[in-house]
N, C-alpha and C positions, 0 to 999 in steps of 0.2 A: 504494499499499499504506499509506503515511504517513497519507493522508487516510482510508482505510478504518479505521485504528486509532483516530483521533480520533473518527470517528463512532461506533465501537463503545463508546468509553469514555463519550462524551456520552450515548448511549443508556442505558448501565448507570447513570450518575449520575441521569438523569431517572427511571428505574425505581425506584432507591433512595428518591429523595425523594417519589415517588408513594406508595410504601408507607408512608413516615413520615406523609405527609398522611392516609393511610387508617387508620393507628394512632390518630391524634387524633380522627378521625371516629368510629371504633369506641368509643373511651372516652367521647366525648360522648353517643352514642346509649345507652350502658349507663348513664350518670348521669342522663339526662333524667328517667326515671320516679321517681328518687329525689330530684329537686330539692326538693320540697315536704316530704319525710318525714325526711330526713337533714340534719344541719348541712352547710353548704356547704364548711367547712373540711376535713370528712372526705372529701369527693370528690376532694381533690387527690391522695389516695393512688392512686386509679384512674388518673389522668393519670401520676403517677410510674411505675407499673407499665408504662404504654405507653411511657414514655422508656426503661425498662430493656429491654423487648423490642426496640424499635428500635436501641438500642445494641448488644444482643447479636447481632442479625441483620444490621444494615445498617451499623454502624460510627459513628465519632465524629461526622462531619459531619451525617448524618441524625438522630442523637441530639440534637445542639444545635438542629437545625431543629425537632424534636419538642418540646424544652423550651420554646422560644419560643411555638410554636404552641400548646402546652398552656395557658400562662398567658393568651394571648389568648382562647382558647376558654372557659376557666373564668371570665374576666372577662365575656365576651360572654353566656354562657348561664346563669351560676350566681350572679351578683352583682346585686343590685337597684340601679337599673332593669334588668331583663332586656332582652336583644337591643340592648344598648348598651355601649360601652366606658366609659361613666361609672359611678360608684359612690358611694352615700351615706355609707358607713362609712369614714373615714379610715384605719382600722386595716388596710385591705386593701392599703395601700402595703407595709406590713411583710409581709403574707401573700403578696403576689405576688413580693416580693424573695425571701423564704425558699423559696417554691415554685421560682422559677427557679434560685436557686443550688443548692438540693437536687437539682433535676433535671440541672443541668449537672454536678455533682459525681458523682452516682450514674451518669448516663449515661456520663461519661468513664471511670469506673473499670470499668463493665460493658463498655464497648467495648474497654478495654485487656485485660482479663481474657479477653474473647471472642477478641481477636486472638492472645494468648498460647496459649490452648487450641488454636486453629486451627493456629497455628504448630507446636505440639508433635504435634498430629496429622499435620500435613503431613510433619514431620521423620521421625515414626515410620513413615509410609507410604513416604517416600522411602528410608529405611534398609532397610526390607524389599524394596523394589523393587530397590535396588542389590545387596542380597545375592542375591536370586533371579536377577538379571541376570548377576552375576559367577559364580554357580554354574552357571548355564546355559551360559555361555561356557566354563568350565573343562571341561565334559563333551563339548565339540565339538572335532573334529580338523580338518577342512578349511576353507578360507577361505570356500567357498560356503556351507557350513552356518552359519558365523558370521554372514555377511552376512544370510541369510534369516532367522535367529534374532533379530538386531538389528532388522531391518525390523519383524517382527511384534511384538516386545516393546516397542520404543520407540513404535511406532505406537500400540499399545493404551494405554500409559501416558499419551501426551499427547492421545489421543483423535483421532488424524489418521493421515494417510498419511506413512509414513517413507520417504525416499530417501536415497540417498548422492550427495555432491556431484559425484563424478565420473561420475554417471549424468545430470546436468544438462547443458544446452547452456551455451556460455560467456556468452551474453547473460543466461540465468537466473541462473547463479552470480554474475555481476557485479551484477545488480540486488539480490540477496540480501545481498551483501557491503555494499552501500550502506546497508542497514538493520540491520546487525549489532547495533547497540546497542539497537534497539527491538523488532524483530520476528523477524528471521531470523538464525540463527547458523551460520557455516561455520568449523569449527576447522581441518580438514586436508582433503585430497582424499578422505578416508574419512569425514568427519564427517556427522552426521544433520542434516537440514534440517526445520525446523518453523516455524509462524507463531504470532503472537500470544503471544510468551513473556513472562512475568513474570521478575523478576530470580531468583527461586528456580528457575523453569523453565530459565532460561539456565544456571544452575549445574549443575542435574541433566543438561541436555543436554550440556553440556561433560564432565561426568563419564561419562555414557553413551558419548560419542564417544571419549573417552580409553580407556575400558575395551574398547571394540570395536576401536580401532585397535591396542591392545597385544595383543589376542587374535589379530587378523589378522596382525600381525607375528610372533607365536608360531607361528601355523600355517604362515606362509610359511618361516620359519626351520626348522620341523620337515620341511617338504616339500624345502627345499634340503639339509637333513642326510640326508634318506632318499635323495635322488637322489645325493648325494655317496658315501653308503655303498654305493649300487647300482653307481655308476660305479667306486668303488674295488674293489669285489668283482669287477667285470668285468675291471678292469685287472690285478688279481692273477691271476685265471684266465688271462687272455691271456698274461701273462708266464710262468706255469707251463707253458702249452701251447707257447710259443716255445722255452722252455728245453728241455722234453722232446723237442720235434721236433728242435731243433738238435743235442742230444746224440745222438740216434738217427741223424741223418744224418752226423755227422762222421765216423765210422768207415768207412761205405761210400764216402763221397766221397774219403777219403784212399786208399782202395784203388783207386778208379777213377783218381785222379790218377797214382798210381804205374804202373797199367796203361798209361795214355796215354803216360807218360814212356818206358816200355819200347817201346812201339809207335813212338814218334818216333825211337828209335835205329835202327830198321829202315826209316825213311822213304825211303832210297835205292832200297830194293827194291820199294817201294809205287808203284802208278800215282799220277799227279798228282791225280786226282779223290779218291782215297783220303787223300792227305795234306791236301787242302783240308778234307775231312769231319773229319779228326782235328784240324785246327787249330780249325775252327768249334766242334767238341765241347769242345776245351780251352778256348776262351773262355767258353762257357756254363758249363763246370764251375767255372772261376775265379770267375764271377758268383755261382754257387751257394754256393761255399765262402765268398765274401765275405758273403752273406746269413746264412750260418749262424754266421760269426764276429760279425757285427753283432747278430744275434739273442741270442746268449749275452752279448755285451757289454751290449745294452740291458736284457736281464733282470737282469743283475748290477747294473746302475746303478739300475734301478727299485726292486729289493729293498734297496737301501741298502748292498749288500755292497762297493761300490767303495771303495778306500782309495788315498789319493794318496801316492805315494813321491816327495816333492818334493826336488829338489836345485837348486843354482844353475847356471843355463844363460845363454848368450846366445841370444836368440831367433832370431837369424840361423842359428845351428847347427841348431836344430830344424826351421826352414823348409827349409834346405839338405837335410837328411835326407829330408824329405818330397818335395822335388822330385826328388831322386835316386830314391827308391823309386817314384815314379809315372812316371819316365822312359820305361819301356816302353809306356805307355799313351797318351802325348801325340802319337805319330806326328809329323805336320809342324807341329804347333801350337808357338808359341813361349811359354815361360814366362820372363818378365823379373822382376827384383827391384829395388826402389828403396828406399834408406834416406835418411830425412830426419832430420838432426840426429844428436845423440850418443844412442845407445841403451844405456841401463843394462842390467845383468844382472837376470834374474828368477829367482824360486824357484817351479819348476813341476814337475809329473810329466812328464818329458821324452818317455816313451813314449806317454802319453795325449795330450799336446799335439801331438806329431808326428802322431797318428791324426786330430786335429781338422783340421790343415792338409791332410792328405792327403785327407780326405774331402771338403773344400770344393774342392780342386784337382780331384778325380775328378768332383765335380759340375759343375764349370766345363767340364772336357774333354767331357763328355757332351752339353753344350748349346752347344758352340762348334764352328764349322765346322773341318774338317781343317787349313785354313790360318789359323785364328784365332790370337788373342793373348791371353794371360792375364798380368796384371801383379800382383805381390805388393808392396805399398807398406808399409813399416814406418816409424812416426813416434813421437816421444816427446812426450806431452801432460802435461806437469808430473808428476803422480804415477801416470801410466798409460802403458802401451804400447799403441799402436793398429796393428792389422794388418788392412789392407784387401786383399782379393782381388777383383779387377776383371776381368770378361771382356767380349768384344764379341760375345756370342751373341744370341739373340732375347730375352733378358730375362725377368722374372718375369711370370706371369699377374697381371693388375690385381686388386688386393684380396688378393692371396695372402701378402702380407708379414707378416701377423699369424698365419698358420696354417703358414708354411713349415717351421717347426721342430718341428711336431707329428708324432707317429709315424704311419707309413703315409701321410703326405700327399705327393702328387706336386707336386713344387715348380715345374715348368714347364709348358709347353703340354700339355693332354691328348692322348694318342695318340702322344706322341714315342717313337720307337723305342728310345731310350736311357734312358727313365725308370726309375728305381730303385725300391726297395721302400719307400723313405720312412723308413728307419731311420737312415741316415748323418747327416742334419743334425740329427735328434733326439738322437743320441749327441753331436755336437759341442755342442749346448746344454747337455746335462747336464754334460759334462766342464768346459766353460768356467764354468758357474755354480758347479761345485765349487771351482773356483779363485778364486772371488769376482770373476769377470769377467762380461761380457755380450756377447751376439752379436746382430747384427741383419742384415737384408738389405733391399735396395731397388734399384730400377732406375737406371741411368746417366741423367743429365740430357740431354734432347734437345739438339742433334740427334744425339748419339751413341746407340749402342745397347749393350745388355748389362746385367749386374748387378753389384753390389757387396755383398760380404759383409764385414762389419766386426766385428773381435773386439777388445775392450778388456780388458787384463789389468792388475792393479795391480803397481806396482813394489815388490817386497818387499824389495830390497837396494838402498839408495841409495849410489851410488859417487861419487867425486869426479871432475872432469873428465879428470884425468890417468889414472885407473884405469878409466875407462869405455871401452868398445871403440867406436872410431869407424871406420865402414866407408865413409865418404864418399869 
């Protein structure tokens, strides 16, 4: 590509100087019929006109070449003896000098004025082009429309084909980048690529690329905003439906629960099969009531209606209450607690934080074998309290760590009989986040099995070692 550019430039220089030679030849042919009729000094004006034309059309170099060539032609054809570079009249030294100096001055000034005029016209053209390009981009909404408009407009402006850098192969883009200062320019991965650029063309290209990149970024931002509004509206609608459904179900479920309680009072008079059916119905009813409660709680959290009623607690007290509450569900599973170091008191909403611990323990019980083990480990990490709830179940599905706290996401193996509704962990995340903490989940390092849910809470109340509660 570099060699091709040199060849193109050399060819253009040869063409310009050929036109300069032709201009001198034309001036000579025009003056020859007048050689014997007009004073030779007057014919220098014709050559001066040729210099002016060459300067205006071809630039300063060909104009200087025309000036020297004109003096030689005038000497050869119009001073005696003709067809010789000798002359009889010594005054022609002065004539030739004046002719050459005048030609150089006039040619130089004409070339400069011509260059300034061309520059002004190019700037006016570029200004109109940029205005039209910016106006066209402002009327487009989608990224695809902006790309197609850019390709057509910039391609027409430079008289070539316009492509985007991310449409090229890596080798092509690398080759173009090697010649960025001379021929091909790549600004960003959305920039336009063109060949044989002048400095002004490079500036225009970069301006086009910048405008196109900004327009694409604006279109992408609009698309993301529209998608966010759509998702937000869907989320709002979902929360409304959940809340409405939960409210409608709460009363009949309470009635059913009361009816089952009355039936259990007469279980001695019922056959064994009937008692088993009632027990199964009671379990499913409790699950449904938990779903309703979680739905109402999630709807309240999502709407921003949740308010923290923070008081000072020992975290062990909250964990103990959650373990006691879940005692009927654990069957033969062991729930053990370990405390590492001195654990300060924290300022939290006790009821909500107990619900967080309960939900995680409930999740662990669902995915742990009946004789499994669940450990609750409490640690003091400088300015935060860490609560790790570890089970020895089957662990999390690979890659699910980043989605496990989303609403309605099944956190363990698909098809698990004990899979919940996917609201419990989402509620945990929202409550912990409201307290300024964070929650995460991961699998236990092999060769062990199971999952670890870690909660980090800020220590709101710093106590001395003497006043801190040590349960070691």
